[in-house]
C-alpha positions in Angstrom: -18.2 13.2 2.3 -15.6 10.5 1.1 -12.4 10.3 3.1 -8.9 11.4 1.4 -6.1 8.6 1.1 -3.5 8.8 3.3 -1.3 8.6 0.4 -2.4 11.9 -1.5 -4.4 14.6 -0.5 -6.1 14.7 -4.2 -6.7 11.1 -4.2 -10.1 10.0 -2.8 -10.8 6.7 -0.6 -14.4 5.0 -1.6 -15.6 1.6 -0.6 -16.9 -0.9 -2.8 -19.4 -3.4 -0.8 -17.9 -2.3 2.3 -14.4 -2.8 1.4 -11.8 0.5 0.8 -9.9 1.3 -2.4 -8.2 4.6 -3.8 -9.8 6.3 -6.6 -6.4 6.8 -8.7 -4.4 5.6 -11.6 -1.0 4.3 -12.4 0.6 7.8 -12.2 -1.1 8.6 -9.1 -0.2 5.5 -7.7 3.3 6.1 -8.5 3.5 9.2 -7.3 2.0 8.4 -4.0 4.6 5.9 -3.4 7.6 8.7 -4.3 5.5 10.9 -1.6 5.6 8.5 0.7 9.3 7.3 0.5 10.2 10.9 0.6 8.3 11.4 3.9 9.9 8.5 5.3 7.3 6.9 7.1 6.2 3.3 6.9 3.3 2.7 4.4 2.1 -0.3 3.2 0.6 -0.6 -0.5 -2.0 -3.4 -1.0 -4.2 -4.6 -3.5 -7.8 -4.5 -4.0 -9.9 -7.1 -6.2 -12.9 -8.7 -6.4 -11.7 -12.0 -4.8 -10.2 -9.8 -1.7 -13.2 -7.7 -1.6 -15.5 -10.9 -0.8 -12.7 -12.5 1.6 -12.5 -9.2 3.2 -16.5 -9.2 4.1 -16.0 -12.4 6.2 -12.3 -11.7 7.5 -12.1 -8.6 10.3 -8.4 -9.0 10.0 -8.1 -8.4 6.6 -10.5 -5.7 6.4 -8.6 -4.3 8.9 -5.4 -4.4 7.4 -6.9 -3.3 4.4 -8.2 0.0 6.0 -4.7 0.8 7.7 -2.8 0.6 4.6 -1.5 4.2 3.1 -2.5 3.4 -0.5 -4.9 0.8 -1.7 -4.6 0.2 -5.7 -7.5 -1.2 -7.5 -5.9 -4.2 -8.8 -8.9 -6.0 -10.5 -10.9 -4.9 -13.4 -14.2 -5.9 -11.6 -13.4 -3.4 -8.6 -13.3 -0.4 -11.2 -16.2 -1.6 -13.1 -18.1 -1.8 -9.9 -17.0 1.7 -8.6 -18.4 3.4 -11.8 -21.4 1.3 -12.0 -22.2 2.3 -8.6 -21.3 5.8 -9.1 -18.3 5.9 -6.6 -15.4 7.5 -9.2 -13.7 6.8 -12.2 -10.4 5.0 -11.1 -8.4 3.1 -13.6 -7.2 -0.4 -13.1 -3.5 0.0 -11.3 -2.3 -3.5 -11.2 -0.1 -4.7 -8.7 2.3 -6.7 -11.3 2.9 -3.3 -13.2 3.5 -1.0 -10.1 6.3 -3.1 -8.7 8.4 -2.8 -11.8 7.2 1.1 -11.8 8.8 1.5 -8.4 11.6 -0.2 -9.2 12.6 1.9 -11.7 11.5 4.9 -9.6 14.0 3.5 -7.1 16.7 3.1 -9.3 16.6 6.7 -10.3 16.4 7.8 -7.3 19.1 5.8 -5.3 16.5 3.8 -3.3 17.5 0.2 -2.0 14.8 -2.6 -2.0 14.3 -5.8 0.0 12.8 -8.9 -1.7 10.6 -11.1 0.7 8.6 -13.9 -0.2 8.1 -17.0 -3.0 10.1 -19.4 -3.6 14.2 -19.5 -3.1 15.0 -20.0 -6.6 12.1 -17.7 -7.7 13.5 -15.1 -5.2 17.0 -15.2 -6.7 15.7 -14.9 -10.2 13.9 -12.0 -9.4 16.4 -10.1 -8.3 18.9 -11.1 -10.9 16.2 -9.7 -13.5 15.1 -6.8 -11.5 19.0 -5.6 -11.7 19.2 -6.3 -15.2 16.3 -4.9 -16.0 16.8 -1.4 -14.1 20.5 -0.6 -14.1 21.4 0.6 -10.8 18.6 -1.0 -8.9 20.2 -1.8 -5.7 18.4 -5.1 -4.3 19.9 -4.6 -0.5 18.6 -7.9 0.3 16.2 -10.9 -0.2 15.1 -13.3 1.4 12.3 -16.4 0.5 9.0 -16.5 1.6 9.5 -20.2 3.6 10.2 -19.0 7.3 8.9 -20.5 10.1 7.6 -18.3 13.6 10.9 -18.5 15.4 12.7 -17.6 12.5 11.0 -14.2 11.9 12.9 -12.2 13.8 16.3 -12.7 12.1 14.6 -12.2 8.9 13.0 -8.6 10.3 16.3 -7.6 11.5 17.7 -8.4 8.0 15.4 -6.2 6.3 16.2 -3.3 8.8 20.1 -3.7 8.5 19.9 -4.1 4.8 19.0 0.2 4.5 16.2 -1.1 2.1 13.4 2.0 1.7 11.3 -0.4 -0.6 10.3 -3.7 0.8 8.3 -6.3 -1.7 6.3 -9.1 0.4 5.2 -11.9 -1.8 3.7 -14.4 0.5 0.2 -14.2 -1.5 -3.2 -13.2 0.1 -4.5 -12.9 2.8 -1.1 -13.9 4.1 0.8 -10.6 3.0 -1.8 -8.7 4.1 -1.5 -10.1 7.8 2.1 -10.0 7.9 2.4 -6.6 6.5 -0.3 -5.4 9.3 1.7 -6.9 12.0 5.1 -6.5 11.1 5.7 -3.3 9.3 5.2 -0.9 12.6 8.7 -2.5 13.3 10.4 -2.2 9.9 12.7 1.0 9.3 11.3 0.9 5.5 9.3 3.5 3.8 7.0 1.8 1.6 6.2 -2.2 1.5 4.4 -3.6 -1.0 2.3 -6.6 -1.3 2.7 -8.0 -4.7 1.4 -11.7 -4.5 2.9 -13.5 -7.5 4.7 -10.9 -9.4 8.2 -12.3 -8.4 7.2 -15.5 -10.1 6.0 -13.7 -13.1 9.1 -11.5 -12.9 11.4 -14.9 -12.6 9.7 -16.3 -15.8 7.9 -19.2 -13.7 4.5 -17.6 -14.4 3.7 -16.0 -17.7 2.0 -13.1 -17.8 -1.0 -12.6 -20.0 -0.4 -11.6 -23.6 -1.2 -7.9 -24.0 -4.5 -8.9 -26.1 -5.8 -10.5 -23.1 -5.0 -7.4 -21.0 -6.6 -5.2 -23.4 -10.1 -7.4 -23.3 -9.7 -7.5 -19.7 -9.3 -10.8 -19.6 -6.2 -11.3 -17.8 -8.3 -12.9 -15.2 -9.4 -15.6 -17.6 -6.0 -16.4 -18.9 -4.6 -17.1 -15.7 -7.4 -19.4 -14.9 -6.6 -21.4 -18.4 -3.0 -21.6 -17.7 -3.5 -22.8 -13.5 -6.8 -24.5 -13.3 -6.6 -24.7 -9.6 -7.6 -21.3 -9.6 -11.2 -22.1 -9.9 -11.8 -22.4 -6.3 -10.7 -18.6 -5.6 -12.0 -17.2 -8.8 -15.6 -18.8 -7.6 -15.8 -15.2 -5.8 -16.1 -13.5 -8.9 -19.8 -14.6 -9.5 -20.7 -14.0 -6.0 -18.8 -10.4 -6.3 -20.7 -9.6 -9.5 -24.2 -10.3 -8.1 -23.7 -8.4 -4.8 -22.5 -5.4 -6.9 -25.9 -5.7 -9.1 -27.5 -5.8 -6.0 -26.2 -2.9 -4.5 -27.1 -1.3 -8.1 -30.5 -2.1 -8.1 -31.2 -1.2 -4.5 -29.6 2.2 -5.3 -32.3 2.5 -8.5 -35.0 1.8 -5.9 -33.8 4.4 -2.8 -32.5 7.1 -5.0 -35.8 8.5 -6.2 -37.1 8.9 -2.7 -34.1 10.9 -1.5 
C-alpha cells in the first residue's frame, strides 16, 4: 500500500526509482499549500525532477530532505512519464516556477506575508518588486539575498522569524536549498517553505521562461539548455534516468507474469 502524502489525505506518495514524489496536479498542490498554511505547522514544499532523482540516489542527505518534506511536487516531465510507464499513478507536472506565483496569489488574497531568501541581491530585490506589482495586496514582509556566510545565518533566521512571514521562498539551487530547509526549517515560524531554485531569476527577468510552445511540447528542459549550454553537465543525468526507468519497466514485465 502506498503512503499518503503528509499534506493531503487524498494525495498518494509514491516512489520513482526509490525517490518519493506526490501524485497530484496543480490544483491539488495549491490546495495542499493552503491547508498547510491554515494548520500553522512548518512544512516544506520541494520539487522532484529526473536530475534530482539521480542525485538523491547517491546523496543520503538529499534523499532524507525529500522524504521529510510536507509536499513533493513532480516538477519534471520525466518524473511524470516515468510514474505512468511504471504504473505508479497518473500525476501531472507541477512546475515550481508556476506554483510559486500561484502561492503568491493565494497569499495576496488571504493576507499571508511572504519572505524571499536567495539569489543575488539585485535579483531578489527585483523579484520582490515584480511580485508586489503582479499581485496587489501581496506583502513581502522581508527579503535577503542568498550570499550568506555561516556566521551570518542566525541573523537571517531571526529576520525571517521577526518578519511575521507565513510563507518562505528559498532560492539557493539544488541540493543546497533542500539541505538548508532540512537544517533550518524546524527553527522557523513560517507555515510553508518552498524551494524555488532559479524562479526568482525568471520573475526578475534575468532568465527567460521557455515560450508556451516549448512548454506545451514538454521541451522546456531543451530550451533552457539552448539559452545556457553550461547546463549540459547537469542534464547528463537525463539519459541515466531514462535508462534506469526503462530498466525498471523491463524488469516489471519479466517479474509480473510470475506474481
